[in-house]
MARKOLLO-111549 format. One record per residue (C-alpha): residue number from 1; x, y, z. Coordinates in nm, 3 decimals, decimal comma. Example, Ala and Ser with C-alpha at 12.3 -4.5 7.8 and 13.67 -1.06 7.14 Angstrom:
2
SITE   seq        c1        c2        c3
SITE     1     1,230    -0,450     0,780
SITE     2     1,367    -0,106     0,714
! end
This chain:
655
SITE   seq        c1        c2        c3
SITE     1    10,529    12,183    22,872
SITE     2    10,413    12,252    22,534
SITE     3    10,088    12,461    22,488
SITE     4     9,848    12,546    22,225
SITE     5     9,956    12,918    22,201
SITE     6    10,304    12,761    22,116
SITE     7    10,167    12,529    21,851
SITE     8     9,942    12,868    21,707
SITE     9    10,300    13,059    21,706
SITE    10    10,446    12,768    21,476
SITE    11    10,165    12,821    21,250
SITE    12    10,211    13,195    21,204
SITE    13    10,558    13,122    21,025
SITE    14    10,378    12,926    20,761
SITE    15    10,158    13,177    20,702
SITE    16    10,348    13,453    20,640
SITE    17    10,635    13,273    20,453
SITE    18    10,491    12,990    20,264
SITE    19    10,395    13,133    19,948
SITE    20    10,747    13,394    19,966
SITE    21    11,029    13,146    20,018
SITE    22    11,123    12,804    19,913
SITE    23    11,136    12,592    20,218
SITE    24    11,503    12,500    20,379
SITE    25    11,547    12,145    20,255
SITE    26    11,563    11,875    20,575
SITE    27    11,856    11,762    20,708
SITE    28    11,863    11,363    20,719
SITE    29    11,892    11,225    21,041
SITE    30    12,227    11,008    21,146
SITE    31    12,144    10,920    21,529
SITE    32    11,964    10,684    21,532
SITE    33    11,941    10,600    21,190
SITE    34    11,657    10,590    20,956
SITE    35    11,689    10,262    20,783
SITE    36    11,412    10,053    21,015
SITE    37    11,166     9,817    20,958
SITE    38    10,791     9,918    20,880
SITE    39    10,582     9,784    21,151
SITE    40    10,275     9,578    21,058
SITE    41     9,957     9,816    21,095
SITE    42     9,789     9,593    21,330
SITE    43    10,112     9,573    21,551
SITE    44    10,125     9,955    21,528
SITE    45     9,751    10,013    21,638
SITE    46     9,798     9,795    21,940
SITE    47    10,109     9,922    22,085
SITE    48     9,971    10,299    22,017
SITE    49     9,697    10,195    22,185
SITE    50     9,867    10,039    22,479
SITE    51    10,104    10,342    22,488
SITE    52     9,837    10,602    22,488
SITE    53     9,639    10,427    22,756
SITE    54     9,978    10,414    22,996
SITE    55    10,080    10,747    22,945
SITE    56     9,691    10,877    23,049
SITE    57     9,764    10,637    23,364
SITE    58    10,128    10,779    23,424
SITE    59     9,993    11,180    23,364
SITE    60     9,721    11,106    23,637
SITE    61    10,027    10,969    23,880
SITE    62    10,293    11,204    23,766
SITE    63    10,387    11,302    24,126
SITE    64    10,393    10,934    24,281
SITE    65    10,763    10,802    24,371
SITE    66    10,917    10,549    24,110
SITE    67    10,674    10,657    23,850
SITE    68    10,965    10,686    23,640
SITE    69    10,989    10,276    23,662
SITE    70    10,718    10,263    23,433
SITE    71    10,729    10,591    23,234
SITE    72    11,111    10,501    23,113
SITE    73    10,956    10,186    22,938
SITE    74    10,664    10,326    22,797
SITE    75    10,880    10,625    22,650
SITE    76    11,118    10,382    22,520
SITE    77    10,834    10,199    22,297
SITE    78    10,690    10,523    22,190
SITE    79    11,005    10,651    22,038
SITE    80    11,072    10,328    21,913
SITE    81    10,716    10,339    21,711
SITE    82    10,704    10,710    21,628
SITE    83    11,102    10,759    21,522
SITE    84    11,108    10,424    21,322
SITE    85    11,340    10,240    21,590
SITE    86    11,299     9,896    21,497
SITE    87    11,570     9,729    21,296
SITE    88    11,437     9,388    21,243
SITE    89    11,104     9,222    21,305
SITE    90    11,250     9,000    21,546
SITE    91    11,283     9,329    21,776
SITE    92    10,892     9,361    21,777
SITE    93    10,831     9,130    22,082
SITE    94    11,071     9,346    22,276
SITE    95    10,813     9,676    22,263
SITE    96    10,508     9,400    22,398
SITE    97    10,744     9,261    22,682
SITE    98    10,824     9,660    22,818
SITE    99    10,444     9,767    22,815
SITE   100    10,389     9,421    22,991
SITE   101    10,625     9,511    23,243
SITE   102    10,533     9,925    23,236
SITE   103    10,151     9,767    23,322
SITE   104    10,257     9,558    23,589
SITE   105    10,416     9,829    23,751
SITE   106    10,119    10,079    23,706
SITE   107     9,924     9,827    23,869
SITE   108    10,117     9,828    24,194
SITE   109    10,180    10,213    24,154
SITE   110     9,801    10,256    24,126
SITE   111     9,723    10,079    24,439
SITE   112     9,691    10,348    24,738
SITE   113     9,860    10,364    25,038
SITE   114    10,230    10,453    25,107
SITE   115    10,326    10,113    25,245
SITE   116    10,243     9,968    24,890
SITE   117    10,551     9,721    24,830
SITE   118    10,733     9,772    24,509
SITE   119    10,860     9,440    24,413
SITE   120    11,116     9,571    24,171
SITE   121    11,292     9,769    24,439
SITE   122    11,383     9,406    24,623
SITE   123    11,453     9,203    24,287
SITE   124    11,808     9,023    24,274
SITE   125    11,962     8,986    23,899
SITE   126    11,921     9,237    23,612
SITE   127    11,674     9,522    23,672
SITE   128    11,545     9,786    23,464
SITE   129    11,493    10,129    23,612
SITE   130    11,394    10,495    23,522
SITE   131    11,430    10,842    23,637
SITE   132    11,265    11,198    23,558
SITE   133    11,547    11,393    23,446
SITE   134    11,594    11,749    23,590
SITE   135    11,750    11,869    23,236
SITE   136    11,426    11,825    23,054
SITE   137    11,165    11,603    23,280
SITE   138    11,233    11,360    23,055
SITE   139    11,205    10,986    23,165
SITE   140    11,558    10,829    23,109
SITE   141    11,631    10,463    23,186
SITE   142    11,894    10,271    23,349
SITE   143    11,987     9,924    23,400
SITE   144    12,140     9,749    23,758
SITE   145    12,279     9,445    23,819
SITE   146    12,235     9,340    24,178
SITE   147    12,392     9,028    24,285
SITE   148    12,203     8,745    24,472
SITE   149    12,471     8,737    24,807
SITE   150    12,526     9,101    24,807
SITE   151    12,454     9,225    25,144
SITE   152    12,216     9,534    25,144
SITE   153    12,217     9,571    25,514
SITE   154    12,515     9,808    25,496
SITE   155    12,645    10,054    25,264
SITE   156    12,784     9,859    24,930
SITE   157    13,056     9,990    24,661
SITE   158    12,929    10,052    24,335
SITE   159    13,040    10,007    23,959
SITE   160    12,925    10,259    23,708
SITE   161    12,952    10,100    23,375
SITE   162    12,980    10,329    23,050
SITE   163    12,841    10,128    22,737
SITE   164    12,977    10,163    22,380
SITE   165    12,887    10,344    22,095
SITE   166    12,541    10,177    21,959
SITE   167    12,385    10,369    21,677
SITE   168    12,089    10,195    21,693
SITE   169    12,091    10,113    22,045
SITE   170    11,784    10,335    22,153
SITE   171    11,602    10,347    22,469
SITE   172    11,426     9,996    22,376
SITE   173    11,733     9,789    22,293
SITE   174    11,926     9,908    22,566
SITE   175    11,634     9,863    22,815
SITE   176    11,614     9,487    22,663
SITE   177    11,986     9,417    22,686
SITE   178    12,003     9,525    23,048
SITE   179    11,766     9,269    23,153
SITE   180    11,890     8,983    22,976
SITE   181    12,282     8,996    22,990
SITE   182    12,563     9,122    23,201
SITE   183    12,750     9,366    23,018
SITE   184    13,037     9,525    23,232
SITE   185    13,384     9,436    23,149
SITE   186    13,296     9,216    22,852
SITE   187    13,062     8,992    23,050
SITE   188    13,376     8,875    23,265
SITE   189    13,207     9,046    23,589
SITE   190    12,891     8,836    23,605
SITE   191    12,991     8,634    23,899
SITE   192    13,067     8,893    24,139
SITE   193    12,882     8,930    24,462
SITE   194    13,036     9,257    24,598
SITE   195    12,887     9,552    24,408
SITE   196    12,622     9,724    24,242
SITE   197    12,683     9,762    23,870
SITE   198    12,502    10,049    23,758
SITE   199    12,426    10,105    23,372
SITE   200    12,328    10,468    23,283
SITE   201    12,172    10,534    22,932
SITE   202    12,376    10,861    22,884
SITE   203    12,138    10,961    22,615
SITE   204    12,255    10,676    22,432
SITE   205    12,525    10,806    22,152
SITE   206    12,628    11,133    22,246
SITE   207    12,984    11,002    22,358
SITE   208    12,880    11,054    22,768
SITE   209    12,910    11,433    22,693
SITE   210    12,672    11,724    22,714
SITE   211    12,336    11,569    22,877
SITE   212    12,490    11,227    22,835
SITE   213    12,753    11,319    23,120
SITE   214    12,468    11,455    23,355
SITE   215    12,286    11,130    23,318
SITE   216    12,573    10,975    23,492
SITE   217    12,514    11,156    23,785
SITE   218    12,134    11,170    23,801
SITE   219    12,141    10,755    23,769
SITE   220    12,368    10,754    24,059
SITE   221    12,134    10,994    24,281
SITE   222    11,843    10,758    24,172
SITE   223    12,023    10,461    24,272
SITE   224    12,124    10,609    24,594
SITE   225    11,761    10,715    24,664
SITE   226    11,676    10,315    24,685
SITE   227    12,002    10,133    24,801
SITE   228    12,249    10,150    25,054
SITE   229    12,526    10,265    24,841
SITE   230    12,868    10,352    24,985
SITE   231    12,946    10,680    24,825
SITE   232    13,296    10,677    24,892
SITE   233    13,328    10,353    24,706
SITE   234    13,220    10,444    24,352
SITE   235    13,426    10,321    24,064
SITE   236    13,364    10,453    23,676
SITE   237    13,441    10,258    23,408
SITE   238    13,348    10,208    23,048
SITE   239    13,498    10,085    22,710
SITE   240    13,498    10,177    22,381
SITE   241    13,259    10,481    22,370
SITE   242    13,251    10,409    22,729
SITE   243    13,622    10,430    22,771
SITE   244    13,610    10,726    22,628
SITE   245    13,321    10,877    22,865
SITE   246    13,558    10,714    23,161
SITE   247    13,860    10,941    23,036
SITE   248    13,654    11,273    23,036
SITE   249    13,416    11,209    23,301
SITE   250    13,726    11,075    23,512
SITE   251    13,902    11,357    23,435
SITE   252    13,617    11,644    23,494
SITE   253    13,473    11,502    23,793
SITE   254    13,742    11,318    23,947
SITE   255    13,637    11,359    24,305
SITE   256    13,349    11,186    24,259
SITE   257    13,481    10,843    24,232
SITE   258    13,742    10,637    24,419
SITE   259    13,847    10,477    24,118
SITE   260    13,865    10,538    23,753
SITE   261    13,880    10,236    23,478
SITE   262    13,927    10,333    23,094
SITE   263    13,871    10,069    22,831
SITE   264    13,978    10,159    22,482
SITE   265    13,854    10,502    22,435
SITE   266    13,956    10,799    22,248
SITE   267    14,088    11,099    22,431
SITE   268    14,062    11,393    22,210
SITE   269    13,932    11,534    21,879
SITE   270    14,239    11,617    21,647
SITE   271    14,462    11,303    21,644
SITE   272    14,169    11,061    21,661
SITE   273    14,026    11,226    21,378
SITE   274    14,359    11,231    21,186
SITE   275    14,349    11,614    21,142
SITE   276    14,587    11,806    20,957
SITE   277    14,624    12,194    20,985
SITE   278    14,453    12,219    20,625
SITE   279    14,157    12,020    20,766
SITE   280    14,127    12,219    21,111
SITE   281    13,812    12,428    21,173
SITE   282    13,782    12,799    21,299
SITE   283    13,984    12,884    21,592
SITE   284    13,722    12,916    21,806
SITE   285    13,629    12,549    21,734
SITE   286    13,937    12,451    21,777
SITE   287    13,921    12,627    22,143
SITE   288    13,664    12,459    22,216
SITE   289    13,813    12,114    22,172
SITE   290    13,930    12,173    22,527
SITE   291    13,620    12,135    22,670
SITE   292    13,638    11,725    22,628
SITE   293    13,989    11,681    22,506
SITE   294    14,142    11,458    22,780
SITE   295    14,500    11,525    22,756
SITE   296    14,475    11,905    22,936
SITE   297    14,327    11,758    23,225
SITE   298    14,583    11,492    23,301
SITE   299    14,698    11,632    23,631
SITE   300    14,363    11,599    23,752
SITE   301    14,427    11,216    23,725
SITE   302    14,680    11,262    24,037
SITE   303    14,412    11,262    24,266
SITE   304    14,325    10,881    24,260
SITE   305    14,366    10,560    24,119
SITE   306    14,347    10,524    23,758
SITE   307    14,370    10,223    23,558
SITE   308    14,344    10,150    23,160
SITE   309    14,276     9,860    22,946
SITE   310    14,386     9,795    22,565
SITE   311    14,418     9,545    22,342
SITE   312    14,756     9,517    22,180
SITE   313    14,633     9,549    21,849
SITE   314    14,330     9,762    21,935
SITE   315    14,387    10,069    21,739
SITE   316    14,259    10,273    21,998
SITE   317    14,541    10,157    22,252
SITE   318    14,702    10,462    22,109
SITE   319    14,489    10,697    22,357
SITE   320    14,617    10,522    22,631
SITE   321    14,933    10,525    22,538
SITE   322    14,922    10,892    22,481
SITE   323    14,766    10,948    22,808
SITE   324    15,029    10,715    22,959
SITE   325    15,292    10,973    22,813
SITE   326    15,118    11,263    22,924
SITE   327    15,102    11,158    23,257
SITE   328    15,460    11,052    23,268
SITE   329    15,561    11,411    23,166
SITE   330    15,429    11,486    23,505
SITE   331    15,565    11,240    23,708
SITE   332    15,298    10,974    23,701
SITE   333    15,344    10,614    23,605
SITE   334    14,980    10,498    23,441
SITE   335    14,849    10,160    23,535
SITE   336    14,794     9,992    23,164
SITE   337    14,663     9,644    23,139
SITE   338    14,751     9,509    22,755
SITE   339    14,584     9,186    22,646
SITE   340    14,854     9,010    22,432
SITE   341    14,750     8,955    22,039
SITE   342    14,379     9,086    22,123
SITE   343    14,194     9,364    21,929
SITE   344    13,868     9,554    22,060
SITE   345    13,747     9,320    22,322
SITE   346    13,812     9,228    22,696
SITE   347    13,995     8,897    22,763
SITE   348    13,912     8,694    23,091
SITE   349    14,301     8,730    23,178
SITE   350    14,279     9,084    23,151
SITE   351    13,941     9,159    23,363
SITE   352    14,120     8,888    23,625
SITE   353    14,350     9,191    23,674
SITE   354    14,136     9,452    23,688
SITE   355    13,911     9,304    23,936
SITE   356    14,206     9,267    24,137
SITE   357    14,254     9,638    24,094
SITE   358    13,887     9,695    24,177
SITE   359    13,909     9,505    24,510
SITE   360    14,199     9,724    24,580
SITE   361    14,056    10,067    24,511
SITE   362    13,704     9,949    24,677
SITE   363    13,898     9,864    24,987
SITE   364    14,069    10,199    24,994
SITE   365    13,777    10,409    24,916
SITE   366    13,759    10,745    24,832
SITE   367    13,992    10,960    25,038
SITE   368    13,838    11,273    25,212
SITE   369    13,899    11,539    25,267
SITE   370    14,193    11,521    25,029
SITE   371    14,509    11,589    25,178
SITE   372    14,642    11,706    24,815
SITE   373    14,443    11,847    24,523
SITE   374    14,606    11,870    24,171
SITE   375    14,387    12,039    23,946
SITE   376    14,383    12,197    23,557
SITE   377    14,077    12,321    23,388
SITE   378    14,040    12,603    23,122
SITE   379    13,683    12,649    23,244
SITE   380    13,474    12,704    23,537
SITE   381    13,240    12,408    23,408
SITE   382    13,529    12,186    23,567
SITE   383    13,661    12,389    23,846
SITE   384    13,611    12,170    24,158
SITE   385    13,754    11,899    24,346
SITE   386    13,629    11,788    24,696
SITE   387    13,693    12,117    24,897
SITE   388    13,833    12,332    24,684
SITE   389    13,633    12,549    24,404
SITE   390    13,786    12,779    24,156
SITE   391    13,531    13,058    24,100
SITE   392    13,709    13,314    23,872
SITE   393    13,997    13,243    23,608
SITE   394    14,211    13,483    23,474
SITE   395    14,100    13,386    23,107
SITE   396    13,873    13,113    22,993
SITE   397    14,037    12,847    22,776
SITE   398    14,397    12,892    22,876
SITE   399    14,487    12,618    23,081
SITE   400    14,515    12,645    23,455
SITE   401    14,738    12,447    23,699
SITE   402    14,717    12,420    24,080
SITE   403    14,850    12,210    24,372
SITE   404    14,683    12,276    24,747
SITE   405    14,781    12,068    25,000
SITE   406    14,589    12,040    25,339
SITE   407    14,771    11,947    25,653
SITE   408    14,505    11,921    25,961
SITE   409    14,781    11,833    26,208
SITE   410    14,964    12,151    26,125
SITE   411    14,658    12,342    26,063
SITE   412    14,787    12,500    25,747
SITE   413    14,661    12,491    25,386
SITE   414    14,915    12,560    25,128
SITE   415    14,838    12,670    24,743
SITE   416    15,029    12,713    24,434
SITE   417    14,810    12,849    24,135
SITE   418    14,805    12,937    23,813
SITE   419    14,552    13,126    23,607
SITE   420    14,317    13,122    23,901
SITE   421    14,210    13,476    24,049
SITE   422    13,932    13,367    24,279
SITE   423    13,844    13,050    24,466
SITE   424    13,675    12,893    24,757
SITE   425    13,731    12,630    25,052
SITE   426    13,455    12,447    25,147
SITE   427    13,466    12,194    25,421
SITE   428    13,217    11,923    25,469
SITE   429    12,940    12,020    25,766
SITE   430    13,159    11,773    26,001
SITE   431    13,513    11,929    25,902
SITE   432    13,621    12,221    26,128
SITE   433    13,907    12,467    26,015
SITE   434    13,920    12,633    26,355
SITE   435    14,290    12,777    26,374
SITE   436    14,398    12,669    26,015
SITE   437    14,565    12,928    25,786
SITE   438    14,575    12,964    25,422
SITE   439    15,000    13,006    25,286
SITE   440    14,920    13,170    24,914
SITE   441    15,146    13,391    24,738
SITE   442    15,376    13,433    25,028
SITE   443    15,088    13,555    25,223
SITE   444    14,917    13,386    25,540
SITE   445    14,539    13,451    25,556
SITE   446    14,319    13,305    25,808
SITE   447    14,025    13,099    25,738
SITE   448    13,632    13,083    25,848
SITE   449    13,674    12,857    26,175
SITE   450    13,283    12,758    26,170
SITE   451    13,229    12,396    26,028
SITE   452    13,092    12,350    25,706
SITE   453    13,152    12,696    25,605
SITE   454    13,319    12,846    25,302
SITE   455    13,614    13,073    25,280
SITE   456    13,664    13,277    25,001
SITE   457    13,970    13,421    24,839
SITE   458    14,039    13,662    24,548
SITE   459    14,323    13,789    24,364
SITE   460    14,333    14,166    24,374
SITE   461    14,625    14,373    24,201
SITE   462    14,868    14,060    24,258
SITE   463    14,786    14,001    24,595
SITE   464    14,582    13,729    24,761
SITE   465    14,324    13,846    24,988
SITE   466    13,993    13,722    25,172
SITE   467    13,696    13,804    24,977
SITE   468    13,477    13,747    24,671
SITE   469    13,496    13,855    24,334
SITE   470    13,241    14,135    24,245
SITE   471    12,926    14,012    24,099
SITE   472    12,823    13,960    23,727
SITE   473    13,146    13,800    23,576
SITE   474    13,189    13,431    23,457
SITE   475    13,157    13,177    23,706
SITE   476    13,082    12,812    23,792
SITE   477    12,771    12,696    23,605
SITE   478    12,766    13,054    23,425
SITE   479    13,044    13,063    23,198
SITE   480    12,952    12,944    22,844
SITE   481    12,947    12,842    22,552
SITE   482    12,599    12,812    22,420
SITE   483    12,579    12,438    22,440
SITE   484    12,642    12,482    22,799
SITE   485    12,277    12,608    22,859
SITE   486    12,158    12,247    22,777
SITE   487    12,348    12,096    23,057
SITE   488    12,119    12,191    23,330
SITE   489    11,743    12,282    23,341
SITE   490    11,622    12,491    23,041
SITE   491    11,322    12,598    22,865
SITE   492    11,288    12,659    22,515
SITE   493    11,041    13,005    22,434
SITE   494    10,940    13,007    22,064
SITE   495    10,839    13,324    21,930
SITE   496    10,486    13,454    21,986
SITE   497    10,442    13,585    21,605
SITE   498    10,639    13,525    21,301
SITE   499    11,006    13,755    21,268
SITE   500    10,896    14,039    21,011
SITE   501    11,154    13,978    20,799
SITE   502    11,052    13,662    20,552
SITE   503    11,415    13,511    20,548
SITE   504    11,467    13,540    20,916
SITE   505    11,116    13,398    21,023
SITE   506    11,190    13,108    20,758
SITE   507    11,542    13,069    20,941
SITE   508    11,381    13,064    21,282
SITE   509    11,090    12,830    21,181
SITE   510    11,347    12,570    21,039
SITE   511    11,599    12,598    21,325
SITE   512    11,359    12,586    21,605
SITE   513    11,189    12,263    21,457
SITE   514    11,537    12,133    21,388
SITE   515    11,610    12,162    21,753
SITE   516    11,276    11,998    21,848
SITE   517    11,338    11,698    21,625
SITE   518    11,720    11,669    21,719
SITE   519    11,660    11,687    22,088
SITE   520    11,400    11,421    22,054
SITE   521    11,594    11,187    21,802
SITE   522    11,971    11,252    21,973
SITE   523    11,881    11,353    22,340
SITE   524    11,606    11,126    22,399
SITE   525    11,407    11,355    22,528
SITE   526    11,086    11,559    22,416
SITE   527    11,168    11,963    22,402
SITE   528    11,048    12,146    22,708
SITE   529    10,888    12,446    22,583
SITE   530    10,657    12,738    22,685
SITE   531    10,491    13,021    22,543
SITE   532    10,632    13,337    22,640
SITE   533    10,326    13,452    22,817
SITE   534    10,322    13,149    23,039
SITE   535    10,686    13,191    23,171
SITE   536    10,682    13,234    23,555
SITE   537    10,903    13,361    23,823
SITE   538    11,002    12,978    23,897
SITE   539    11,085    12,932    23,552
SITE   540    11,298    13,223    23,579
SITE   541    11,456    13,123    23,890
SITE   542    11,490    12,737    23,804
SITE   543    11,559    12,723    23,414
SITE   544    11,792    12,839    23,130
SITE   545    11,565    13,027    22,883
SITE   546    11,636    12,951    22,519
SITE   547    11,469    13,221    22,336
SITE   548    11,349    13,227    21,972
SITE   549    11,318    13,515    21,694
SITE   550    11,354    13,908    21,823
SITE   551    11,248    14,163    22,039
SITE   552    10,928    14,255    21,810
SITE   553    10,816    13,867    21,805
SITE   554    10,939    13,736    22,143
SITE   555    10,801    13,952    22,476
SITE   556    11,043    13,777    22,688
SITE   557    11,336    13,917    22,437
SITE   558    11,155    14,224    22,429
SITE   559    11,161    14,244    22,824
SITE   560    11,565    14,227    22,836
SITE   561    11,674    14,345    22,502
SITE   562    11,822    14,688    22,657
SITE   563    12,038    14,463    22,891
SITE   564    12,176    14,238    22,608
SITE   565    12,529    14,269    22,432
SITE   566    12,318    14,269    22,115
SITE   567    12,127    14,574    22,018
SITE   568    11,831    14,599    21,747
SITE   569    11,703    14,872    21,539
SITE   570    11,424    14,853    21,281
SITE   571    11,661    14,715    20,997
SITE   572    11,988    14,645    21,211
SITE   573    12,133    14,490    21,477
SITE   574    12,509    14,564    21,679
SITE   575    12,707    14,281    21,791
SITE   576    13,082    14,313    21,905
SITE   577    13,094    14,680    21,797
SITE   578    12,965    14,609    21,424
SITE   579    12,602    14,655    21,261
SITE   580    12,459    14,401    21,063
SITE   581    12,142    14,412    20,819
SITE   582    11,866    14,235    21,012
SITE   583    11,685    14,101    20,660
SITE   584    12,020    13,910    20,619
SITE   585    12,156    13,825    20,934
SITE   586    12,046    13,682    21,298
SITE   587    12,224    13,690    21,608
SITE   588    12,288    13,399    21,840
SITE   589    12,429    13,385    22,164
SITE   590    12,461    13,270    22,521
SITE   591    12,435    13,548    22,821
SITE   592    12,324    13,557    23,220
SITE   593    11,966    13,633    23,207
SITE   594    11,891    14,009    23,305
SITE   595    11,582    13,846    23,495
SITE   596    11,737    13,574    23,675
SITE   597    12,158    13,649    23,702
SITE   598    12,239    13,314    23,815
SITE   599    12,081    13,134    23,494
SITE   600    12,127    13,151    23,111
SITE   601    11,947    13,276    22,857
SITE   602    12,003    13,186    22,494
SITE   603    11,908    13,348    22,194
SITE   604    11,825    13,176    21,856
SITE   605    12,068    12,858    21,912
SITE   606    11,987    12,508    22,013
SITE   607    12,286    12,250    22,040
SITE   608    12,570    12,380    21,820
SITE   609    12,694    12,018    21,682
SITE   610    12,501    11,875    21,418
SITE   611    12,402    11,554    21,223
SITE   612    12,739    11,588    21,043
SITE   613    12,927    11,527    21,344
SITE   614    12,735    11,197    21,473
SITE   615    12,926    11,004    21,235
SITE   616    13,223    10,987    21,586
SITE   617    13,141    11,104    21,907
SITE   618    13,466    11,254    21,895
SITE   619    13,320    11,520    21,666
SITE   620    12,984    11,572    21,894
SITE   621    13,177    11,891    22,053
SITE   622    13,069    12,234    22,056
SITE   623    13,081    12,448    21,713
SITE   624    12,971    12,770    21,818
SITE   625    13,146    12,979    22,088
SITE   626    12,969    13,245    22,352
SITE   627    12,819    13,452    22,048
SITE   628    12,795    13,435    21,643
SITE   629    12,653    13,639    21,357
SITE   630    12,460    13,391    21,097
SITE   631    12,424    13,495    20,731
SITE   632    12,118    13,376    20,610
SITE   633    12,262    13,385    20,230
SITE   634    12,350    13,010    20,306
SITE   635    12,074    12,756    20,425
SITE   636    12,131    12,560    20,749
SITE   637    12,265    12,175    20,671
SITE   638    12,422    11,892    20,871
SITE   639    12,726    12,101    20,951
SITE   640    12,627    12,457    21,028
SITE   641    12,281    12,669    21,085
SITE   642    12,412    12,909    20,792
SITE   643    12,720    13,106    20,716
SITE   644    12,915    13,184    21,035
SITE   645    13,004    13,575    20,981
SITE   646    13,148    13,643    21,277
SITE   647    13,192    13,453    21,630
SITE   648    13,367    13,487    21,958
SITE   649    13,370    13,430    22,341
SITE   650    13,258    13,711    22,589
SITE   651    13,542    13,824    22,834
SITE   652    13,549    13,735    23,204
SITE   653    13,276    14,013    23,280
SITE   654    13,086    13,885    23,000
SITE   655    13,170    14,163    22,769
! end
């Protein structure tokens, strides 16, 4: 998606400021580490030539089904070569082996005809695959374990296994491990014959957050496209960082899994990092802890089976104990397998108990439609369970609660809600609500009788009624904060020319390049970019736009400048009722796109967590809310894009 005009725009920066200001010092990469070994020149040349040839083939067949099964392998080796991701000379053969496999698959994919047999789709055992992510069009890898005796003539259960932290476990290492070793449940699950084991990549090392959590569901969809999986019998599980991922994904997307198993993973930011009040970050950042901290979502685990595992001597047992207490406080007894005299690992005996639980959970399956829904969330990003969807909150980042029951025999739904001001009931296409009523707030309201048709309700002046909220407010997938724009499809739009002010130009050049390199190294994809002149109606409809510069330097920003909560004059801009000197400050924000109200625009920001937060996945949380003003008197570094002069959240009406 990169264009020549985009590269020219970057060049304008260098010409305009090279002699005026010292460059901003680069920020050292943390993930993956920079201590790789040097490739011998002859091997580098050989690999580069093979990668180039394969990339050309892949580009010609970019629309072919399953091209990602080769593309993910080639990307893995390209990144390893370009980013220095070989950490031992013993790893060199991995690159050649993956390219061998990619070339073999390309020979098959290049054969004409729709009936060409793709052997890797019928293979059994350990298999590596890929898909193209909708977020950034990148090829992302995943691994599979297909048991030899699994009957694929009917829908089968799935175990989604989330791997642990591996700072050096980039694409090439992940793929190699998926080809040679069964990893789920400490390797004690290799002999099972009843389920497919799916190994998502999760963008390597972001704690299964951000694009990493979306990767789980894109990988499931890629699996479902080729195998007869039973959507009602998918179990989510993981260990260490993967256990943390199972905690938070299980809490946020509980309706997608018939069971959740968490192994030795953290659940919060403050306790896990032993933070004292003197060490707390700004209040808005503490507020954003609620996005991924699991305890506030504890009631969501009332909706289905949950099993935790800990070694008795494992420091991370504290997390499971804390969740057990949080659940006990609301009347739920959490099942917790504890391996005696064990630190941070599985034991064979512990896994035997887990396997019995898996058999029971798969036998029961996901219970749909849910008869009772308990749901708690401080954000509409995670406001859905089965047929219930929250569409407005009284106030974001104040936890809600709900208990909603559906009795089909009595044709009655009863709802007790707190902190929710609008919601929808979405029956599946085969479910009829004919004759069903809703009892809420002392009122009885009818539901839409048509099968599969939603019914909407809104709280007006303290009274519930049928109807939808007015357009324009914070709503599902359009509620912020800034980092939320990078969890869906997005396109970066650089300036057409350098901002006029030298400080702003230097800052914009640095931060945009920082986003490019950080997205590639951390999120494992090339940043999707387009010049402003090339943005199409389709782009507006399908993607969030990440706009850099100001109205004078970015023509897309100029088109919408009069419809944004920031206003510019020649020398100042005004944000949140305060005026700032444009020669010393830059605005950043997220806002509904005035040209496409169901998509975001972001101004002058990439991911808001930075290299200094990569030392532990528990800190890879959003660091800025919906808007901020950056002071250019402090240079960007590993913790911040500059001096945070002011920052805050828009209200429920995006004001």
